[in-house]
C-alpha atoms as one frame of an Amber mdcrd trajectory, in Angstrom:
protein
  32.412  21.553 -24.336  34.678  18.447 -24.432  37.360  18.347 -27.241  35.570
  14.937 -28.813  32.516  16.992 -28.953  33.189  20.381 -30.159  34.453  19.349
 -33.575  31.196  17.143 -34.403  28.669  17.846 -36.800  25.410  19.807 -35.729
  22.920  16.918 -36.013  25.493  14.776 -33.865  25.696  17.318 -31.567  21.732
  17.884 -31.438  21.613  13.980 -30.778  23.977  14.153 -28.028  21.870  17.038
 -26.467  18.521  15.110 -26.643  20.084  12.204 -25.215  21.150  14.045 -22.351
  17.900  16.154 -22.468  16.109  12.722 -21.598  18.344  11.473 -19.136  17.191
  14.709 -16.926  13.815  14.244 -17.525  13.200  10.733 -16.760  14.428   8.886
 -13.413  15.792   5.960 -15.416  18.027   5.817 -18.441  18.530   2.114 -19.689
  20.549   0.296 -22.448  18.665  -2.327 -24.426  19.764  -5.073 -27.021  17.874
  -4.714 -30.445  19.716  -7.618 -31.877  17.543  -9.580 -34.439  14.108  -7.628
 -33.772  12.309  -7.080 -37.578  11.166  -3.365 -37.854   7.936  -4.361 -37.350
   8.102  -5.802 -33.986  10.091  -2.611 -33.371   7.025  -0.573 -34.421   4.594
  -3.045 -32.261   6.973  -2.368 -29.286   7.089   1.254 -29.220   3.235   1.062
 -29.432   3.224  -1.364 -26.498   5.633   1.217 -24.747   3.558   4.549 -25.662
   3.082   6.454 -22.489   5.277   4.084 -20.091   8.936   4.475 -21.679  10.350
   6.100 -24.825  12.927   4.506 -27.020  15.386   5.949 -28.851  17.797   4.369
 -31.288  21.164   6.337 -32.185  24.943   5.647 -32.769  26.773   3.971 -29.683
  29.330   6.556 -29.918  27.463   9.514 -29.483  25.578   7.602 -26.413  28.829
   7.154 -24.910  29.708  10.758 -25.561  26.437  11.830 -24.114  26.789   9.769
 -21.131  30.616  11.003 -20.384  29.446  14.729 -20.610  26.642  13.821 -17.777
  29.399  11.987 -15.700  29.036  10.337 -12.355  27.794   6.888 -12.137  25.826
   6.884 -15.346  29.098   6.603 -17.635  29.171   3.120 -16.394  26.419   2.492
 -18.577  28.870   2.834 -21.423  30.777  -0.143 -20.723  27.431  -2.049 -21.546
  26.946  -1.300 -24.990  27.339  -3.410 -27.742  26.705  -3.427 -31.340  22.980
  -3.397 -31.262  22.198  -1.031 -28.072  19.796   1.507 -28.002  18.319   3.882
 -25.206  15.385   3.526 -22.862  13.980   5.959 -20.556  11.281   5.726 -18.172
   9.909   6.731 -14.495   9.565   3.140 -13.529  12.128   1.559 -11.285  14.266
  -0.992 -13.035  12.524  -4.000 -11.861   9.202  -2.650 -12.964  11.030  -2.112
 -16.397  11.890  -5.065 -16.957   8.901  -6.783 -16.459   7.245  -4.388 -18.711
   9.472  -5.320 -21.334   9.219  -9.149 -20.774   5.428  -8.337 -21.481   5.811
  -7.088 -24.836   7.611  -9.771 -26.256   6.351 -11.571 -29.178   6.914 -14.797
 -30.899   8.945 -15.324 -34.186   9.777 -18.160 -36.544  13.610 -19.674 -36.044
  16.013 -18.788 -38.448  18.870 -21.124 -39.449  21.945 -21.321 -36.941  20.061
 -19.683 -34.092  20.034 -21.911 -30.761  16.656 -23.186 -29.358  15.340 -21.132
 -26.032  13.576 -24.147 -25.095  13.164 -27.569 -26.097  10.988 -27.497 -29.172
   8.449 -29.821 -29.598   6.288 -30.882 -32.444   2.739 -31.728 -31.421   0.973
 -35.172 -33.037  -1.937 -34.458 -35.209  -3.178 -33.466 -38.768  -1.866 -30.429
 -40.641  -3.662 -28.423 -43.108  -1.201 -29.523 -45.739  -2.099 -31.855 -48.771
  -0.067 -34.629 -49.911   2.931 -33.735 -51.856   6.499 -32.941 -51.210   6.179
 -31.403 -47.791   5.984 -34.823 -46.607   9.986 -35.669 -47.179  10.717 -32.030
 -45.959   9.136 -32.729 -42.712  10.690 -36.296 -42.333  14.123 -34.478 -43.371
  14.021 -32.381 -40.672  13.323 -35.310 -38.365   9.527 -34.613 -37.972   7.514
 -37.827 -38.344   5.200 -36.784 -41.153   3.001 -39.100 -43.207  -0.163 -39.223
 -45.047  -3.415 -40.184 -43.553  -7.236 -39.652 -45.102  -5.359 -37.281 -47.708
  -3.902 -34.962 -45.429  -0.324 -34.669 -43.862  -0.036 -35.654 -40.643   2.395
 -35.753 -37.783   2.436 -39.448 -36.451   3.856 -38.599 -32.988   4.297 -35.778
 -30.370   8.395 -35.121 -30.771  11.032 -32.906 -29.333  12.943 -32.167 -32.930
  15.814 -29.695 -30.876  16.663 -29.629 -27.115  17.535 -26.216 -25.382  20.771
 -24.675 -26.588  20.952 -26.603 -29.727  21.576 -25.161 -32.920  18.552 -25.132
 -35.190  19.368 -26.298 -38.502  18.098 -25.126 -42.034  16.053 -27.883 -42.509
  14.302 -27.551 -39.461  13.718 -23.637 -39.275  12.117 -24.002 -42.823   9.924
 -26.897 -41.484   8.953 -25.218 -38.385   8.114 -21.985 -40.141   5.619 -23.970
 -42.654   3.791 -25.657 -39.488   3.676 -22.053 -38.004   5.745 -22.935 -35.053
   7.109 -19.793 -33.559   9.833 -20.848 -30.705  12.001 -17.604 -30.499  10.931
 -14.812 -28.214  11.272 -11.139 -29.497  11.602  -8.030 -27.694  14.051  -5.858
 -26.017  16.319  -6.959 -23.564  17.154  -4.809 -20.839  21.431  -4.955 -20.616
  21.782  -2.308 -17.580  19.829   0.192 -16.018  21.032   3.810 -14.361  18.170
   4.654 -11.631  18.586   6.864  -8.773  22.414   6.704  -8.434  22.841   3.445
  -9.082  23.896   1.049 -12.581  21.428  -2.184 -12.125  22.942  -4.983 -14.467
  20.466  -7.605 -16.287  21.079 -10.420 -14.004  19.676  -8.714 -10.828  16.499
  -7.564 -12.601  15.179 -10.810 -13.459  12.708 -11.322 -10.529   9.761 -13.584
 -10.626   7.521 -11.201  -8.840   5.093 -13.744  -7.481   7.639 -15.794  -6.231
   9.059 -13.019  -4.849   5.936 -11.942  -3.102   5.370 -15.363  -1.658   8.614
 -15.184  -0.205   8.323 -11.867   1.733   4.601 -13.041   2.749   6.452 -16.523
   4.099   9.198 -14.352   5.774   6.601 -11.719   7.469   4.870 -15.130   8.831
   7.924 -16.555  10.173   9.312 -13.260  12.083   5.407 -13.087  13.361   5.376
 -16.387  14.613   9.169 -15.998  16.034   8.065 -12.874  17.586   5.049 -14.575
  19.581   6.609 -17.703  20.386   9.368 -15.677  21.933   7.372 -13.172  23.483
   9.371 -10.660  21.888   6.851  -7.490  21.621   6.134  -5.317  18.567   4.009
  -2.795  17.514   2.443  -5.874  15.209   2.651  -8.782  17.821   1.601  -6.864
  21.150  -2.199  -7.174  20.730  -1.560 -10.928  19.995   1.125 -11.554  22.831
  -1.364 -10.262  25.432  -4.011 -12.379  24.037  -1.675 -15.324  24.460  -0.590
 -14.304  28.023  -4.173 -14.185  29.149  -5.162 -17.356  27.663  -2.018 -18.988
  29.072  -2.558 -17.247  32.708  -6.309 -18.186  32.739  -5.353 -22.130  31.684
  -2.967 -21.782  34.687  -5.714 -20.313  37.195  -7.780 -23.202  36.174  -5.602
 -25.971  36.558  -4.128 -24.515  40.091  -7.650 -23.655  41.163  -6.492 -20.367
  41.875 -10.096 -18.682  42.731 -10.640 -15.293  40.807 -13.833 -13.758  39.125
 -12.295 -14.020  35.647 -11.933 -18.106  36.197 -14.561 -19.259  38.935 -16.949
 -20.175  36.107 -14.389 -22.579  34.522 -12.885 -23.462  37.841 -16.836 -24.461
  38.903 -17.243 -26.404  35.422 -13.867 -28.396  35.971 -14.972 -29.841  39.367
 -17.950 -30.435  38.020 -16.675 -32.606  35.342 -14.322 -34.528  37.661 -17.198
 -34.841  40.266 -19.367 -36.553  37.178 -16.226 -38.573  36.164 -15.720 -39.960
  39.716 -19.176 -40.738  40.282 -19.254 -42.973  37.201 -16.185 -44.981  38.702
 -17.610 -45.347  42.117 -21.082 -46.645  40.494
């Protein structure tokens, strides 16, 4: 047992042993960022991941100790730890896990000082509020509010903050009252160790539909290239033979090379030409 582990309290040793055990049981060991996720959302995420992945929150130092004891490439995960990391274990591949975590995200009201993930737009139309101080609060937040037909109404659709801009306290309060929830809340996969390789987050965010369409397009281009360049493969051999037979038949018909396979086509061509000539002579 390493020196730094030998003198740890029993509960810490037990925690390290559990991390090592889970890493052996599952094909993938990953780190996720827990920053800013309220306890209620954590419970929802656990429920959504049940049967698919196991989430374990513990101290970063214990995670680092456990990864160090396991050894090998998995130790590199320790360099991805931050103040809000947790472990996730699954038998899915890292790309599937990333997609799965994206689907567990929920919306949450913005907090003062946070950066807007997208352009936040407040739509034109009536609200549920009765006339009162709320009108001034909305206006101070840059939201064009007025009283119409006894209700507080947003007079025009407006982008109140651009992507990447800081959300002020007044705007955060106003958006919360309007039930506008612009913030995505969920686990962010920071890195994953899978089958001997550490995958970082920047290579895991793949648009599956676009990726699939790219594969289909590439396969189509490769098939056409093989066909047009007459490069035989097991996938194009049949089409190449069909193309060759068709082109050989056309050559035989054009050159009037008589054979049993093109006799009818040659006679049909000759008849058409004779009829055309007859119409010119007459």
